[in-house]
N, CA, C and O atoms as a GROMACS GRO file, in nm:
protein
  260
    1MET      N    1  11.297   7.047   9.100
    1MET     CA    2  11.276   7.179   9.132
    1MET      C    3  11.237   7.176   9.268
    1MET      O    4  11.146   7.101   9.304
    2LYS      N    5  11.299   7.255   9.352
    2LYS     CA    6  11.261   7.268   9.498
    2LYS      C    7  11.189   7.390   9.506
    2LYS      O    8  11.211   7.487   9.434
    3ALA      N    9  11.080   7.384   9.619
    3ALA     CA   10  11.004   7.482   9.647
    3ALA      C   11  10.967   7.481   9.788
    3ALA      O   12  10.991   7.374   9.844
    4ARG      N   13  10.909   7.583   9.868
    4ARG     CA   14  10.872   7.635   9.973
    4ARG      C   15  10.744   7.669   9.991
    4ARG      O   16  10.712   7.772   9.930
    5ILE      N   17  10.658   7.616  10.055
    5ILE     CA   18  10.534   7.666  10.090
    5ILE      C   19  10.501   7.729  10.241
    5ILE      O   20  10.530   7.670  10.346
    6ILE      N   21  10.450   7.831  10.236
    6ILE     CA   22  10.426   7.883  10.373
    6ILE      C   23  10.285   7.890  10.407
    6ILE      O   24  10.221   7.962  10.331
    7VAL      N   25  10.219   7.834  10.502
    7VAL     CA   26  10.093   7.847  10.524
    7VAL      C   27  10.061   7.928  10.637
    7VAL      O   28  10.123   7.894  10.738
    8THR      N   29   9.975   8.031  10.653
    8THR     CA   30   9.959   8.101  10.780
    8THR      C   31   9.803   8.122  10.793
    8THR      O   32   9.735   8.106  10.692
    9LEU      N   33   9.750   8.152  10.894
    9LEU     CA   34   9.638   8.198  10.936
    9LEU      C   35   9.580   8.333  10.858
    9LEU      O   36   9.664   8.421  10.842
   10LYS      N   37   9.483   8.351  10.821
   10LYS     CA   38   9.422   8.473  10.736
   10LYS      C   39   9.422   8.575  10.868
   10LYS      O   40   9.410   8.537  10.985
   11THR      N   41   9.438   8.696  10.829
   11THR     CA   42   9.412   8.804  10.928
   11THR      C   43   9.272   8.806  10.977
   11THR      O   44   9.182   8.803  10.894
   12GLY      N   45   9.247   8.811  11.090
   12GLY     CA   46   9.117   8.827  11.186
   12GLY      C   47   9.086   8.690  11.224
   12GLY      O   48   8.992   8.667  11.301
   13VAL      N   49   9.156   8.599  11.176
   13VAL     CA   50   9.138   8.462  11.262
   13VAL      C   51   9.203   8.430  11.392
   13VAL      O   52   9.326   8.439  11.404
   14LEU      N   53   9.142   8.401  11.468
   14LEU     CA   54   9.202   8.392  11.601
   14LEU      C   55   9.309   8.295  11.606
   14LEU      O   56   9.289   8.187  11.551
   15ASP      N   57   9.439   8.321  11.672
   15ASP     CA   58   9.503   8.226  11.674
   15ASP      C   59   9.488   8.132  11.792
   15ASP      O   60   9.483   8.178  11.906
   16PRO      N   61   9.480   7.991  11.768
   16PRO     CA   62   9.438   7.902  11.879
   16PRO      C   63   9.536   7.904  11.999
   16PRO      O   64   9.498   7.864  12.109
   17GLN      N   65   9.653   7.948  11.981
   17GLN     CA   66   9.747   7.940  12.097
   17GLN      C   67   9.685   8.055  12.198
   17GLN      O   68   9.680   8.039  12.320
   18GLY      N   69   9.646   8.153  12.140
   18GLY     CA   70   9.576   8.254  12.239
   18GLY      C   71   9.706   8.350  12.299
   18GLY      O   72   9.695   8.392  12.415
   19VAL      N   73   9.816   8.381  12.228
   19VAL     CA   74   9.926   8.442  12.262
   19VAL      C   75   9.937   8.575  12.177
   19VAL      O   76   9.956   8.569  12.055
   20ASP      N   77   9.926   8.700  12.245
   20ASP     CA   78   9.926   8.832  12.170
   20ASP      C   79  10.070   8.824  12.092
   20ASP      O   80  10.175   8.780  12.141
   21GLY      N   81  10.052   8.875  11.964
   21GLY     CA   82  10.175   8.905  11.890
   21GLY      C   83  10.242   8.792  11.829
   21GLY      O   84  10.337   8.811  11.753
   22VAL      N   85  10.199   8.672  11.858
   22VAL     CA   86  10.247   8.548  11.795
   22VAL      C   87  10.164   8.490  11.716
   22VAL      O   88  10.049   8.478  11.759
   23ARG      N   89  10.197   8.433  11.569
   23ARG     CA   90  10.114   8.378  11.478
   23ARG      C   91  10.153   8.249  11.445
   23ARG      O   92  10.273   8.250  11.417
   24GLN      N   93  10.099   8.130  11.436
   24GLN     CA   94  10.154   8.022  11.408
   24GLN      C   95  10.128   8.003  11.255
   24GLN      O   96  10.050   8.077  11.196
   25GLY      N   97  10.198   7.902  11.192
   25GLY     CA   98  10.184   7.851  11.067
   25GLY      C   99  10.261   7.710  11.019
   25GLY      O  100  10.306   7.636  11.108
   26LYS      N  101  10.271   7.681  10.910
   26LYS     CA  102  10.333   7.568  10.853
   26LYS      C  103  10.423   7.602  10.753
   26LYS      O  104  10.402   7.703  10.686
   27VAL      N  105  10.519   7.532  10.734
   27VAL     CA  106  10.630   7.520  10.627
   27VAL      C  107  10.639   7.394  10.562
   27VAL      O  108  10.664   7.293  10.628
   28PHE      N  109  10.619   7.392  10.431
   28PHE     CA  110  10.661   7.258  10.348
   28PHE      C  111  10.756   7.279  10.254
   28PHE      O  112  10.734   7.361  10.165
   29ASP      N  113  10.875   7.206  10.261
   29ASP     CA  114  10.976   7.220  10.164
   29ASP      C  115  10.941   7.095  10.086
   29ASP      O  116  10.934   6.985  10.141
   30ILE      N  117  10.916   7.117   9.944
   30ILE     CA  118  10.880   7.026   9.850
   30ILE      C  119  10.974   7.009   9.743
   30ILE      O  120  11.023   7.114   9.701
   31GLU      N  121  11.014   6.886   9.683
   31GLU     CA  122  11.070   6.870   9.556
   31GLU      C  123  10.969   6.832   9.464
   31GLU      O  124  10.891   6.739   9.482
   32VAL      N  125  10.972   6.918   9.349
   32VAL     CA  126  10.863   6.875   9.240
   32VAL      C  127  10.951   6.850   9.106
   32VAL      O  128  11.050   6.918   9.077
   33SER      N  129  10.898   6.733   9.023
   33SER     CA  130  10.958   6.725   8.905
   33SER      C  131  10.873   6.803   8.810
   33SER      O  132  10.759   6.763   8.788
   34ALA      N  133  10.918   6.908   8.751
   34ALA     CA  134  10.852   6.985   8.653
   34ALA      C  135  10.928   7.049   8.559
   34ALA      O  136  11.040   7.079   8.600
   35VAL      N  137  10.895   7.089   8.412
   35VAL     CA  138  10.976   7.137   8.310
   35VAL      C  139  11.001   7.270   8.334
   35VAL      O  140  11.098   7.312   8.271
   36ASP      N  141  10.938   7.360   8.412
   36ASP     CA  142  10.967   7.502   8.436
   36ASP      C  143  10.899   7.551   8.550
   36ASP      O  144  10.806   7.482   8.594
   37SER      N  145  10.928   7.661   8.608
   37SER     CA  146  10.880   7.704   8.736
   37SER      C  147  10.728   7.746   8.721
   37SER      O  148  10.655   7.752   8.820
   38ALA      N  149  10.686   7.772   8.599
   38ALA     CA  150  10.526   7.808   8.599
   38ALA      C  151  10.445   7.674   8.615
   38ALA      O  152  10.336   7.677   8.673
   39ALA      N  153  10.505   7.532   8.555
   39ALA     CA  154  10.444   7.422   8.578
   39ALA      C  155  10.436   7.396   8.715
   39ALA      O  156  10.329   7.374   8.772
   40ALA      N  157  10.573   7.398   8.785
   40ALA     CA  158  10.581   7.373   8.930
   40ALA      C  159  10.482   7.442   9.003
   40ALA      O  160  10.405   7.378   9.076
   41GLU      N  161  10.472   7.575   8.992
   41GLU     CA  162  10.383   7.656   9.059
   41GLU      C  163  10.249   7.627   9.056
   41GLU      O  164  10.175   7.639   9.154
   42ALA      N  165  10.209   7.584   8.926
   42ALA     CA  166  10.058   7.528   8.918
   42ALA      C  167  10.027   7.407   8.982
   42ALA      O  168   9.921   7.394   9.043
   43THR      N  169  10.114   7.315   8.974
   43THR     CA  170  10.114   7.164   9.064
   43THR      C  171  10.097   7.202   9.199
   43THR      O  172  10.009   7.157   9.272
   44LEU      N  173  10.190   7.294   9.235
   44LEU     CA  174  10.190   7.334   9.413
   44LEU      C  175  10.050   7.410   9.429
   44LEU      O  176   9.986   7.395   9.533
   45ARG      N  177  10.011   7.480   9.343
   45ARG     CA  178   9.891   7.571   9.402
   45ARG      C  179   9.774   7.469   9.389
   45ARG      O  180   9.677   7.482   9.464
   46THR      N  181   9.777   7.373   9.302
   46THR     CA  182   9.677   7.274   9.314
   46THR      C  183   9.686   7.180   9.436
   46THR      O  184   9.584   7.130   9.483
   47ALA      N  185   9.808   7.156   9.488
   47ALA     CA  186   9.827   7.085   9.594
   47ALA      C  187   9.777   7.153   9.734
   47ALA      O  188   9.723   7.097   9.830
   48CYS      N  189   9.809   7.272   9.719
   48CYS     CA  190   9.791   7.389   9.831
   48CYS      C  191   9.606   7.389   9.859
   48CYS      O  192   9.552   7.378   9.969
   49GLU      N  193   9.560   7.400   9.768
   49GLU     CA  194   9.428   7.414   9.751
   49GLU      C  195   9.361   7.287   9.780
   49GLU      O  196   9.248   7.293   9.829
   50LYS      N  197   9.412   7.177   9.758
   50LYS     CA  198   9.324   7.043   9.795
   50LYS      C  199   9.359   6.998   9.915
   50LYS      O  200   9.274   6.950   9.990
   51LEU      N  201   9.508   7.008   9.956
   51LEU     CA  202   9.570   6.935  10.057
   51LEU      C  203   9.631   7.004  10.184
   51LEU      O  204   9.615   6.971  10.301
   52LEU      N  205   9.706   7.111  10.131
   52LEU     CA  206   9.811   7.158  10.231
   52LEU      C  207   9.754   7.284  10.315
   52LEU      O  208   9.803   7.311  10.425
   53ALA      N  209   9.649   7.359  10.261
   53ALA     CA  210   9.584   7.478  10.344
   53ALA      C  211   9.455   7.460  10.342
   53ALA      O  212   9.397   7.411  10.246
   54ASN      N  213   9.394   7.502  10.458
   54ASN     CA  214   9.244   7.522  10.451
   54ASN      C  215   9.217   7.647  10.411
   54ASN      O  216   9.235   7.735  10.496
   55THR      N  217   9.171   7.685  10.283
   55THR     CA  218   9.168   7.815  10.218
   55THR      C  219   9.057   7.901  10.299
   55THR      O  220   9.043   8.022  10.281
   56VAL      N  221   8.991   7.835  10.378
   56VAL     CA  222   8.858   7.922  10.448
   56VAL      C  223   8.928   8.002  10.555
   56VAL      O  224   8.890   8.116  10.582
   57VAL      N  225   9.032   7.943  10.619
   57VAL     CA  226   9.096   8.024  10.734
   57VAL      C  227   9.249   8.050  10.702
   57VAL      O  228   9.308   8.131  10.774
   58GLU      N  229   9.314   7.991  10.605
   58GLU     CA  230   9.446   8.003  10.590
   58GLU      C  231   9.488   8.076  10.442
   58GLU      O  232   9.415   8.070  10.342
   59ASN      N  233   9.606   8.141  10.446
   59ASN     CA  234   9.662   8.182  10.311
   59ASN      C  235   9.787   8.103  10.320
   59ASN      O  236   9.841   8.059  10.422
   60TYR      N  237   9.833   8.091  10.165
   60TYR     CA  238   9.937   8.030  10.123
   60TYR      C  239  10.030   8.098  10.053
   60TYR      O  240   9.977   8.170   9.969
   61ALA      N  241  10.155   8.104  10.054
   61ALA     CA  242  10.274   8.141   9.984
   61ALA      C  243  10.359   8.030   9.911
   61ALA      O  244  10.402   7.934   9.975
   62ILE      N  245  10.382   8.046   9.775
   62ILE     CA  246  10.460   7.973   9.713
   62ILE      C  247  10.588   8.020   9.671
   62ILE      O  248  10.595   8.109   9.586
   63GLU      N  249  10.706   7.961   9.730
   63GLU     CA  250  10.841   8.023   9.676
   63GLU      C  251  10.912   7.909   9.596
   63GLU      O  252  10.928   7.800   9.650
   64ILE      N  253  10.951   7.933   9.477
   64ILE     CA  254  11.030   7.857   9.406
   64ILE      C  255  11.172   7.877   9.440
   64ILE      O  256  11.220   7.991   9.435
   65LEU      N  257  11.248   7.769   9.477
   65LEU     CA  258  11.394   7.791   9.515
   65LEU      C  259  11.494   7.769   9.426
   65LEU      O  260  11.611   7.788   9.460
   0.00000   0.00000   0.00000
């Protein structure tokens, strides 16, 4: 099962690039072996919380493709 994780800075966190109207972020395309989309999302949520996103200053969104 393929998924895309989009990580962006939270609203109010200053963008380190210092450019008005531009926000930076990260995109991860990941392949997960899971029985269904709920199990895949749970696995990916754990990966985001522990590894892919700094949840103090970043938000993340998971899209199952």
